[in-house]
Every structure is written in C-alpha cells, then in structure tokens.
C-alpha positions as CSV (number, residue, x, y, z in Angstrom):
1,M,-20.7,-91.6,-19.5
2,H,-22.4,-92.4,-22.8
3,I,-21.1,-96.0,-22.5
4,L,-21.4,-96.9,-19.1
5,M,-24.9,-95.9,-19.4
6,F,-25.9,-98.1,-22.1
7,V,-24.1,-101.2,-20.6
8,V,-26.0,-100.8,-17.3
9,I,-29.3,-100.6,-19.9
10,G,-27.9,-103.8,-21.1
11,L,-27.5,-105.8,-17.9
12,V,-31.0,-104.5,-17.0
13,A,-32.7,-105.6,-20.3
14,L,-30.7,-109.0,-19.8
15,S,-32.0,-110.0,-16.3
16,V,-35.2,-108.8,-18.0
17,F,-34.8,-111.3,-20.8
18,Y,-33.1,-114.2,-18.4
19,F,-36.0,-113.8,-15.7
20,G,-38.8,-113.0,-17.5
21,A,-38.3,-116.1,-19.9
22,A,-40.0,-117.9,-17.4
23,L,-43.4,-116.1,-18.1
24,F,-43.4,-117.5,-21.7
25,S,-42.2,-121.3,-20.1
26,R,-38.7,-120.8,-21.4
27,S,-35.5,-121.5,-19.6
28,G,-33.4,-118.6,-18.6
29,R,-30.5,-119.8,-21.5
30,T,-33.2,-119.2,-24.0
31,G,-34.1,-115.8,-22.6
32,A,-30.1,-115.3,-22.9
33,F,-30.0,-116.5,-26.4
34,V,-32.9,-113.8,-27.5
35,F,-31.2,-111.3,-25.8
36,I,-28.0,-111.4,-27.4
37,W,-29.7,-110.7,-30.7
38,A,-32.1,-108.2,-29.7
39,W,-29.3,-106.7,-27.9
40,L,-26.9,-107.3,-31.3
41,A,-30.1,-105.1,-33.0
42,A,-30.2,-102.4,-30.3
43,S,-26.1,-101.5,-30.4
44,L,-26.2,-101.2,-34.3
45,V,-29.3,-98.8,-34.0
46,N,-27.4,-96.9,-31.4
47,G,-24.2,-96.8,-33.6
48,A,-26.1,-95.7,-36.7
49,V,-27.8,-92.6,-35.1
50,G,-24.3,-91.7,-33.6
51,V,-23.0,-91.6,-36.9
52,L,-25.7,-90.6,-39.1
53,R,-27.6,-88.0,-36.3
54,A,-25.0,-87.0,-34.1
55,G,-22.0,-86.5,-36.5
56,I,-19.7,-88.9,-34.3
57,P,-17.0,-90.8,-36.4
58,L,-17.3,-94.5,-37.5
59,L,-13.7,-95.3,-36.1
60,N,-15.3,-93.9,-33.0
61,E,-18.7,-95.6,-32.5
62,I,-16.9,-99.1,-33.3
63,G,-14.8,-98.4,-30.1
64,A,-17.9,-97.7,-28.3
65,F,-19.9,-100.8,-29.9
66,I,-17.2,-103.3,-28.5
67,P,-18.3,-102.4,-24.9
68,I,-21.6,-101.6,-25.6
69,F,-22.4,-104.7,-26.5
70,G,-19.7,-106.8,-26.0
71,I,-20.0,-106.8,-21.8
72,P,-24.0,-107.7,-22.0
73,A,-23.6,-110.1,-24.3
74,A,-20.4,-111.9,-22.9
75,V,-22.4,-111.8,-19.6
76,A,-25.8,-113.7,-21.2
77,W,-23.4,-116.2,-23.0
78,Y,-21.8,-117.0,-19.6
79,L,-25.5,-117.1,-18.1
80,A,-26.5,-119.5,-20.8
81,F,-23.7,-121.9,-20.6
82,K,-22.6,-121.7,-16.7
83,H,-26.3,-121.7,-15.1
84,G,-28.3,-122.6,-18.2
85,A,-26.4,-126.2,-18.9
86,G,-28.9,-128.1,-17.0
87,S,-32.4,-126.1,-18.4
C-alpha cells in the first residue's frame, strides 16, 4: 500500500509540475524534466527514512524505490518527449 500511495503522490506532483510550468512561462516539457530531478530527491529521502528510521532492510527499500521513482519518472519522460517535442 505504501508503494501505491507514493506512486499516486508522484503522479499528482507530476501534474502540478507539468501544468504549473506555464505559471513561470515555461513549457510542460521543462516542468517534466524538473519533476524528474525533484522526484529523484524525494524518492531517495523516502528510502533513507525507511532504512534509517523504520528499520526496513536496504534490499526491500531498493525494491520499493524502483516503482516509486520509476513509474512517475517514466510518465514524465513520456510527456516530455511525446507531448513536449514542439514546445
């Protein structure tokens, strides 16, 4: 459930970055690229908290990191290249 929750949070954050980029006179493509780096940092912090504070084994956190970071980042990459090519 934790993984699903963070994937959904990542997709919501992606939509904020993608559509919110227009507020700064930037394209959705730029918003998607910025999101990838911000989401990488957030995912690494999430994993570090799991290992250091919750006592979850590192191997389990690596397994959780893959979908938590990978799914929203893959959608962002798709949006940046498929829908942002002309922007």
